[in-house]
Each structure stands twice: as C-alpha cells, then as structure tokens.
Chimera marker file (.cmm) of the C-alpha trace (Angstrom):
<marker_set name="trace">
<marker id="1" x="134.137" y="72.122" z="119.698" r="1" g="1" b="0" radius="0.5"/>
<marker id="2" x="135.655" y="71.944" z="123.177" r="1" g="1" b="0" radius="0.5"/>
<marker id="3" x="139.137" y="71.526" z="121.632" r="1" g="1" b="0" radius="0.5"/>
<marker id="4" x="138.715" y="74.672" z="119.532" r="1" g="1" b="0" radius="0.5"/>
<marker id="5" x="137.585" y="76.678" z="122.571" r="1" g="1" b="0" radius="0.5"/>
<marker id="6" x="140.564" y="75.387" z="124.538" r="1" g="1" b="0" radius="0.5"/>
<marker id="7" x="142.974" y="76.396" z="121.776" r="1" g="1" b="0" radius="0.5"/>
<marker id="8" x="141.452" y="79.863" z="121.526" r="1" g="1" b="0" radius="0.5"/>
<marker id="9" x="141.703" y="80.274" z="125.288" r="1" g="1" b="0" radius="0.5"/>
<marker id="10" x="145.398" y="79.315" z="125.251" r="1" g="1" b="0" radius="0.5"/>
<marker id="11" x="146.070" y="81.745" z="122.390" r="1" g="1" b="0" radius="0.5"/>
<marker id="12" x="144.326" y="84.589" z="124.208" r="1" g="1" b="0" radius="0.5"/>
<marker id="13" x="146.279" y="83.961" z="127.392" r="1" g="1" b="0" radius="0.5"/>
<marker id="14" x="149.655" y="83.745" z="125.641" r="1" g="1" b="0" radius="0.5"/>
<marker id="15" x="149.069" y="86.647" z="123.209" r="1" g="1" b="0" radius="0.5"/>
<marker id="16" x="150.452" y="89.406" z="125.507" r="1" g="1" b="0" radius="0.5"/>
<marker id="17" x="153.691" y="87.492" z="126.062" r="1" g="1" b="0" radius="0.5"/>
<marker id="18" x="154.113" y="86.797" z="122.346" r="1" g="1" b="0" radius="0.5"/>
<marker id="19" x="153.378" y="90.414" z="121.429" r="1" g="1" b="0" radius="0.5"/>
<marker id="20" x="155.940" y="91.764" z="123.931" r="1" g="1" b="0" radius="0.5"/>
<marker id="21" x="158.639" y="89.248" z="122.998" r="1" g="1" b="0" radius="0.5"/>
<marker id="22" x="160.889" y="89.820" z="120.014" r="1" g="1" b="0" radius="0.5"/>
<marker id="23" x="164.136" y="88.516" z="118.594" r="1" g="1" b="0" radius="0.5"/>
<marker id="24" x="167.340" y="90.573" z="118.542" r="1" g="1" b="0" radius="0.5"/>
<marker id="25" x="167.371" y="93.275" z="115.834" r="1" g="1" b="0" radius="0.5"/>
<marker id="26" x="170.780" y="92.429" z="114.366" r="1" g="1" b="0" radius="0.5"/>
<marker id="27" x="174.274" y="91.232" z="115.220" r="1" g="1" b="0" radius="0.5"/>
<marker id="28" x="177.340" y="93.386" z="114.554" r="1" g="1" b="0" radius="0.5"/>
<marker id="29" x="180.361" y="91.061" z="114.559" r="1" g="1" b="0" radius="0.5"/>
<marker id="30" x="184.021" y="92.066" z="114.515" r="1" g="1" b="0" radius="0.5"/>
<marker id="31" x="187.123" y="89.905" z="114.734" r="1" g="1" b="0" radius="0.5"/>
<marker id="32" x="190.630" y="91.226" z="115.365" r="1" g="1" b="0" radius="0.5"/>
<marker id="33" x="193.239" y="88.725" z="114.082" r="1" g="1" b="0" radius="0.5"/>
<marker id="34" x="196.024" y="90.660" z="115.832" r="1" g="1" b="0" radius="0.5"/>
<marker id="35" x="194.341" y="90.443" z="119.235" r="1" g="1" b="0" radius="0.5"/>
<marker id="36" x="192.580" y="87.138" z="118.461" r="1" g="1" b="0" radius="0.5"/>
<marker id="37" x="189.448" y="88.744" z="119.854" r="1" g="1" b="0" radius="0.5"/>
<marker id="38" x="185.821" y="88.434" z="118.803" r="1" g="1" b="0" radius="0.5"/>
<marker id="39" x="183.400" y="91.219" z="119.677" r="1" g="1" b="0" radius="0.5"/>
<marker id="40" x="179.710" y="91.409" z="118.947" r="1" g="1" b="0" radius="0.5"/>
<marker id="41" x="176.990" y="93.924" z="119.660" r="1" g="1" b="0" radius="0.5"/>
<marker id="42" x="173.457" y="92.531" z="119.665" r="1" g="1" b="0" radius="0.5"/>
<marker id="43" x="170.731" y="95.218" z="119.817" r="1" g="1" b="0" radius="0.5"/>
<marker id="44" x="167.727" y="93.926" z="121.774" r="1" g="1" b="0" radius="0.5"/>
<marker id="45" x="165.698" y="96.621" z="123.527" r="1" g="1" b="0" radius="0.5"/>
<marker id="46" x="163.968" y="95.464" z="126.708" r="1" g="1" b="0" radius="0.5"/>
<marker id="47" x="162.281" y="97.006" z="129.756" r="1" g="1" b="0" radius="0.5"/>
<marker id="48" x="163.681" y="94.572" z="132.338" r="1" g="1" b="0" radius="0.5"/>
<marker id="49" x="167.080" y="92.927" z="131.713" r="1" g="1" b="0" radius="0.5"/>
<marker id="50" x="166.319" y="90.106" z="134.159" r="1" g="1" b="0" radius="0.5"/>
<marker id="51" x="162.926" y="89.216" z="132.669" r="1" g="1" b="0" radius="0.5"/>
<marker id="52" x="163.526" y="89.635" z="128.919" r="1" g="1" b="0" radius="0.5"/>
<marker id="53" x="167.047" y="89.085" z="127.641" r="1" g="1" b="0" radius="0.5"/>
<marker id="54" x="169.394" y="87.350" z="125.216" r="1" g="1" b="0" radius="0.5"/>
<marker id="55" x="169.493" y="83.870" z="126.703" r="1" g="1" b="0" radius="0.5"/>
<marker id="56" x="171.965" y="82.010" z="124.500" r="1" g="1" b="0" radius="0.5"/>
<marker id="57" x="174.764" y="83.008" z="122.144" r="1" g="1" b="0" radius="0.5"/>
<marker id="58" x="176.248" y="80.264" z="119.956" r="1" g="1" b="0" radius="0.5"/>
<marker id="59" x="179.521" y="80.944" z="118.145" r="1" g="1" b="0" radius="0.5"/>
<marker id="60" x="180.554" y="78.771" z="115.199" r="1" g="1" b="0" radius="0.5"/>
<marker id="61" x="183.644" y="78.812" z="113.007" r="1" g="1" b="0" radius="0.5"/>
<marker id="62" x="183.354" y="77.328" z="109.520" r="1" g="1" b="0" radius="0.5"/>
<marker id="63" x="180.105" y="75.631" z="110.517" r="1" g="1" b="0" radius="0.5"/>
<marker id="64" x="181.508" y="74.020" z="113.671" r="1" g="1" b="0" radius="0.5"/>
<marker id="65" x="180.199" y="75.170" z="117.057" r="1" g="1" b="0" radius="0.5"/>
<marker id="66" x="183.116" y="76.409" z="119.180" r="1" g="1" b="0" radius="0.5"/>
<marker id="67" x="181.446" y="78.185" z="122.107" r="1" g="1" b="0" radius="0.5"/>
<marker id="68" x="178.028" y="78.543" z="123.709" r="1" g="1" b="0" radius="0.5"/>
<marker id="69" x="177.347" y="81.352" z="126.149" r="1" g="1" b="0" radius="0.5"/>
<marker id="70" x="174.329" y="80.963" z="128.466" r="1" g="1" b="0" radius="0.5"/>
<marker id="71" x="173.119" y="84.170" z="130.097" r="1" g="1" b="0" radius="0.5"/>
<marker id="72" x="170.731" y="84.911" z="132.976" r="1" g="1" b="0" radius="0.5"/>
<marker id="73" x="170.229" y="88.598" z="132.149" r="1" g="1" b="0" radius="0.5"/>
<marker id="74" x="171.154" y="91.167" z="129.520" r="1" g="1" b="0" radius="0.5"/>
<marker id="75" x="174.101" y="93.615" z="129.770" r="1" g="1" b="0" radius="0.5"/>
<marker id="76" x="171.849" y="96.673" z="129.302" r="1" g="1" b="0" radius="0.5"/>
<marker id="77" x="168.283" y="97.596" z="128.349" r="1" g="1" b="0" radius="0.5"/>
<marker id="78" x="169.464" y="98.368" z="124.815" r="1" g="1" b="0" radius="0.5"/>
<marker id="79" x="171.789" y="95.496" z="123.888" r="1" g="1" b="0" radius="0.5"/>
<marker id="80" x="173.979" y="92.544" z="124.761" r="1" g="1" b="0" radius="0.5"/>
<marker id="81" x="177.735" y="92.720" z="124.146" r="1" g="1" b="0" radius="0.5"/>
<marker id="82" x="180.265" y="89.922" z="123.985" r="1" g="1" b="0" radius="0.5"/>
<marker id="83" x="184.026" y="90.188" z="123.954" r="1" g="1" b="0" radius="0.5"/>
<marker id="84" x="185.938" y="86.896" z="123.948" r="1" g="1" b="0" radius="0.5"/>
<marker id="85" x="189.271" y="85.481" z="122.883" r="1" g="1" b="0" radius="0.5"/>
<marker id="86" x="188.997" y="83.276" z="119.825" r="1" g="1" b="0" radius="0.5"/>
<marker id="87" x="192.448" y="81.943" z="118.883" r="1" g="1" b="0" radius="0.5"/>
<marker id="88" x="193.443" y="79.865" z="115.862" r="1" g="1" b="0" radius="0.5"/>
<marker id="89" x="191.122" y="81.592" z="113.392" r="1" g="1" b="0" radius="0.5"/>
<marker id="90" x="192.577" y="81.586" z="109.902" r="1" g="1" b="0" radius="0.5"/>
<marker id="91" x="192.096" y="84.121" z="107.131" r="1" g="1" b="0" radius="0.5"/>
<marker id="92" x="189.073" y="83.121" z="105.058" r="1" g="1" b="0" radius="0.5"/>
<marker id="93" x="187.269" y="81.446" z="107.961" r="1" g="1" b="0" radius="0.5"/>
<marker id="94" x="183.611" y="82.258" z="108.546" r="1" g="1" b="0" radius="0.5"/>
<marker id="95" x="182.505" y="83.156" z="112.040" r="1" g="1" b="0" radius="0.5"/>
<marker id="96" x="178.794" y="82.987" z="112.760" r="1" g="1" b="0" radius="0.5"/>
<marker id="97" x="176.850" y="83.970" z="115.845" r="1" g="1" b="0" radius="0.5"/>
<marker id="98" x="173.280" y="83.014" z="116.718" r="1" g="1" b="0" radius="0.5"/>
<marker id="99" x="171.631" y="84.950" z="119.560" r="1" g="1" b="0" radius="0.5"/>
<marker id="100" x="168.382" y="83.640" z="121.040" r="1" g="1" b="0" radius="0.5"/>
<marker id="101" x="165.900" y="85.628" z="123.130" r="1" g="1" b="0" radius="0.5"/>
<marker id="102" x="164.594" y="83.941" z="126.287" r="1" g="1" b="0" radius="0.5"/>
<marker id="103" x="161.004" y="84.754" z="125.241" r="1" g="1" b="0" radius="0.5"/>
<marker id="104" x="160.849" y="84.490" z="121.472" r="1" g="1" b="0" radius="0.5"/>
<marker id="105" x="163.028" y="84.334" z="118.393" r="1" g="1" b="0" radius="0.5"/>
<marker id="106" x="166.643" y="84.427" z="117.364" r="1" g="1" b="0" radius="0.5"/>
<marker id="107" x="168.940" y="86.268" z="114.985" r="1" g="1" b="0" radius="0.5"/>
<marker id="108" x="172.123" y="85.153" z="113.236" r="1" g="1" b="0" radius="0.5"/>
<marker id="109" x="175.067" y="87.052" z="111.844" r="1" g="1" b="0" radius="0.5"/>
<marker id="110" x="178.179" y="86.011" z="109.937" r="1" g="1" b="0" radius="0.5"/>
<marker id="111" x="181.511" y="87.498" z="108.914" r="1" g="1" b="0" radius="0.5"/>
<marker id="112" x="184.429" y="86.266" z="106.839" r="1" g="1" b="0" radius="0.5"/>
<marker id="113" x="187.840" y="86.814" z="108.433" r="1" g="1" b="0" radius="0.5"/>
<marker id="114" x="190.282" y="88.728" z="106.257" r="1" g="1" b="0" radius="0.5"/>
<link id1="1" id2="2" r="1" g="1" b="0" radius="0.2"/>
<link id1="2" id2="3" r="1" g="1" b="0" radius="0.2"/>
<link id1="3" id2="4" r="1" g="1" b="0" radius="0.2"/>
<link id1="4" id2="5" r="1" g="1" b="0" radius="0.2"/>
<link id1="5" id2="6" r="1" g="1" b="0" radius="0.2"/>
<link id1="6" id2="7" r="1" g="1" b="0" radius="0.2"/>
<link id1="7" id2="8" r="1" g="1" b="0" radius="0.2"/>
<link id1="8" id2="9" r="1" g="1" b="0" radius="0.2"/>
<link id1="9" id2="10" r="1" g="1" b="0" radius="0.2"/>
<link id1="10" id2="11" r="1" g="1" b="0" radius="0.2"/>
<link id1="11" id2="12" r="1" g="1" b="0" radius="0.2"/>
<link id1="12" id2="13" r="1" g="1" b="0" radius="0.2"/>
<link id1="13" id2="14" r="1" g="1" b="0" radius="0.2"/>
<link id1="14" id2="15" r="1" g="1" b="0" radius="0.2"/>
<link id1="15" id2="16" r="1" g="1" b="0" radius="0.2"/>
<link id1="16" id2="17" r="1" g="1" b="0" radius="0.2"/>
<link id1="17" id2="18" r="1" g="1" b="0" radius="0.2"/>
<link id1="18" id2="19" r="1" g="1" b="0" radius="0.2"/>
<link id1="19" id2="20" r="1" g="1" b="0" radius="0.2"/>
<link id1="20" id2="21" r="1" g="1" b="0" radius="0.2"/>
<link id1="21" id2="22" r="1" g="1" b="0" radius="0.2"/>
<link id1="22" id2="23" r="1" g="1" b="0" radius="0.2"/>
<link id1="23" id2="24" r="1" g="1" b="0" radius="0.2"/>
<link id1="24" id2="25" r="1" g="1" b="0" radius="0.2"/>
<link id1="25" id2="26" r="1" g="1" b="0" radius="0.2"/>
<link id1="26" id2="27" r="1" g="1" b="0" radius="0.2"/>
<link id1="27" id2="28" r="1" g="1" b="0" radius="0.2"/>
<link id1="28" id2="29" r="1" g="1" b="0" radius="0.2"/>
<link id1="29" id2="30" r="1" g="1" b="0" radius="0.2"/>
<link id1="30" id2="31" r="1" g="1" b="0" radius="0.2"/>
<link id1="31" id2="32" r="1" g="1" b="0" radius="0.2"/>
<link id1="32" id2="33" r="1" g="1" b="0" radius="0.2"/>
<link id1="33" id2="34" r="1" g="1" b="0" radius="0.2"/>
<link id1="34" id2="35" r="1" g="1" b="0" radius="0.2"/>
<link id1="35" id2="36" r="1" g="1" b="0" radius="0.2"/>
<link id1="36" id2="37" r="1" g="1" b="0" radius="0.2"/>
<link id1="37" id2="38" r="1" g="1" b="0" radius="0.2"/>
<link id1="38" id2="39" r="1" g="1" b="0" radius="0.2"/>
<link id1="39" id2="40" r="1" g="1" b="0" radius="0.2"/>
<link id1="40" id2="41" r="1" g="1" b="0" radius="0.2"/>
<link id1="41" id2="42" r="1" g="1" b="0" radius="0.2"/>
<link id1="42" id2="43" r="1" g="1" b="0" radius="0.2"/>
<link id1="43" id2="44" r="1" g="1" b="0" radius="0.2"/>
<link id1="44" id2="45" r="1" g="1" b="0" radius="0.2"/>
<link id1="45" id2="46" r="1" g="1" b="0" radius="0.2"/>
<link id1="46" id2="47" r="1" g="1" b="0" radius="0.2"/>
<link id1="47" id2="48" r="1" g="1" b="0" radius="0.2"/>
<link id1="48" id2="49" r="1" g="1" b="0" radius="0.2"/>
<link id1="49" id2="50" r="1" g="1" b="0" radius="0.2"/>
<link id1="50" id2="51" r="1" g="1" b="0" radius="0.2"/>
<link id1="51" id2="52" r="1" g="1" b="0" radius="0.2"/>
<link id1="52" id2="53" r="1" g="1" b="0" radius="0.2"/>
<link id1="53" id2="54" r="1" g="1" b="0" radius="0.2"/>
<link id1="54" id2="55" r="1" g="1" b="0" radius="0.2"/>
<link id1="55" id2="56" r="1" g="1" b="0" radius="0.2"/>
<link id1="56" id2="57" r="1" g="1" b="0" radius="0.2"/>
<link id1="57" id2="58" r="1" g="1" b="0" radius="0.2"/>
<link id1="58" id2="59" r="1" g="1" b="0" radius="0.2"/>
<link id1="59" id2="60" r="1" g="1" b="0" radius="0.2"/>
<link id1="60" id2="61" r="1" g="1" b="0" radius="0.2"/>
<link id1="61" id2="62" r="1" g="1" b="0" radius="0.2"/>
<link id1="62" id2="63" r="1" g="1" b="0" radius="0.2"/>
<link id1="63" id2="64" r="1" g="1" b="0" radius="0.2"/>
<link id1="64" id2="65" r="1" g="1" b="0" radius="0.2"/>
<link id1="65" id2="66" r="1" g="1" b="0" radius="0.2"/>
<link id1="66" id2="67" r="1" g="1" b="0" radius="0.2"/>
<link id1="67" id2="68" r="1" g="1" b="0" radius="0.2"/>
<link id1="68" id2="69" r="1" g="1" b="0" radius="0.2"/>
<link id1="69" id2="70" r="1" g="1" b="0" radius="0.2"/>
<link id1="70" id2="71" r="1" g="1" b="0" radius="0.2"/>
<link id1="71" id2="72" r="1" g="1" b="0" radius="0.2"/>
<link id1="72" id2="73" r="1" g="1" b="0" radius="0.2"/>
<link id1="73" id2="74" r="1" g="1" b="0" radius="0.2"/>
<link id1="74" id2="75" r="1" g="1" b="0" radius="0.2"/>
<link id1="75" id2="76" r="1" g="1" b="0" radius="0.2"/>
<link id1="76" id2="77" r="1" g="1" b="0" radius="0.2"/>
<link id1="77" id2="78" r="1" g="1" b="0" radius="0.2"/>
<link id1="78" id2="79" r="1" g="1" b="0" radius="0.2"/>
<link id1="79" id2="80" r="1" g="1" b="0" radius="0.2"/>
<link id1="80" id2="81" r="1" g="1" b="0" radius="0.2"/>
<link id1="81" id2="82" r="1" g="1" b="0" radius="0.2"/>
<link id1="82" id2="83" r="1" g="1" b="0" radius="0.2"/>
<link id1="83" id2="84" r="1" g="1" b="0" radius="0.2"/>
<link id1="84" id2="85" r="1" g="1" b="0" radius="0.2"/>
<link id1="85" id2="86" r="1" g="1" b="0" radius="0.2"/>
<link id1="86" id2="87" r="1" g="1" b="0" radius="0.2"/>
<link id1="87" id2="88" r="1" g="1" b="0" radius="0.2"/>
<link id1="88" id2="89" r="1" g="1" b="0" radius="0.2"/>
<link id1="89" id2="90" r="1" g="1" b="0" radius="0.2"/>
<link id1="90" id2="91" r="1" g="1" b="0" radius="0.2"/>
<link id1="91" id2="92" r="1" g="1" b="0" radius="0.2"/>
<link id1="92" id2="93" r="1" g="1" b="0" radius="0.2"/>
<link id1="93" id2="94" r="1" g="1" b="0" radius="0.2"/>
<link id1="94" id2="95" r="1" g="1" b="0" radius="0.2"/>
<link id1="95" id2="96" r="1" g="1" b="0" radius="0.2"/>
<link id1="96" id2="97" r="1" g="1" b="0" radius="0.2"/>
<link id1="97" id2="98" r="1" g="1" b="0" radius="0.2"/>
<link id1="98" id2="99" r="1" g="1" b="0" radius="0.2"/>
<link id1="99" id2="100" r="1" g="1" b="0" radius="0.2"/>
<link id1="100" id2="101" r="1" g="1" b="0" radius="0.2"/>
<link id1="101" id2="102" r="1" g="1" b="0" radius="0.2"/>
<link id1="102" id2="103" r="1" g="1" b="0" radius="0.2"/>
<link id1="103" id2="104" r="1" g="1" b="0" radius="0.2"/>
<link id1="104" id2="105" r="1" g="1" b="0" radius="0.2"/>
<link id1="105" id2="106" r="1" g="1" b="0" radius="0.2"/>
<link id1="106" id2="107" r="1" g="1" b="0" radius="0.2"/>
<link id1="107" id2="108" r="1" g="1" b="0" radius="0.2"/>
<link id1="108" id2="109" r="1" g="1" b="0" radius="0.2"/>
<link id1="109" id2="110" r="1" g="1" b="0" radius="0.2"/>
<link id1="110" id2="111" r="1" g="1" b="0" radius="0.2"/>
<link id1="111" id2="112" r="1" g="1" b="0" radius="0.2"/>
<link id1="112" id2="113" r="1" g="1" b="0" radius="0.2"/>
<link id1="113" id2="114" r="1" g="1" b="0" radius="0.2"/>
</marker_set>
C-alpha cells in the first residue's frame, strides 16, 4: 500500500510538468542541391525559450546519422530554425530530422532529395 501511495504522490508532483511539456508540432525540411544547404523549421511554441526548448536535433542521410545539434535554448518562442551546409547529398537520398524537446517528446520529418 505504501508503494502505491508513493507512486501516486510522484505522479501528482510531476503532472504539471508533463501537462506543460509537449513535443514539436512538425518539421518542415528543405534541401537545396545547388547551395548544398539544409533548412528546417520546427514549430514548438513555448513561454520561455531558456526553460522549454528543442534540445537536440539529429540529422540522418539514408539512415546514417551525419550531424547532431545540441541546443541550450530555442531560437524564438514560436519555433526553432536550422540552416546548415550538407554537401555530398545525391539525388534520391532521404534526409531525416528528429527534434527532441528538453521536457517531453520528439518529432521526426523526412524528405527525399530530387
């Protein structure tokens, strides 16, 4: 019985944090073969960009991780943007991005390079 009470207590204490935390809404990915540039917009509305933010962005090409970006705060209260050079991407390759919130959840997006 004591274990059940302890679990309920932990759930009650952590409930506000879980309810306020949320994963990114989506990921809009674009790749420019001419400029060899990857851009992504990751909507993730927050009140405080230093307390609640996109913590990690993992970029993979054809299933192989090529870059991990670790962040300490979010670009704006509405979203996180990335803009990086990504050379040697061939037509037909798949680029995927996984963005993870520092509080709860993640979202993935994928595009096929034309």
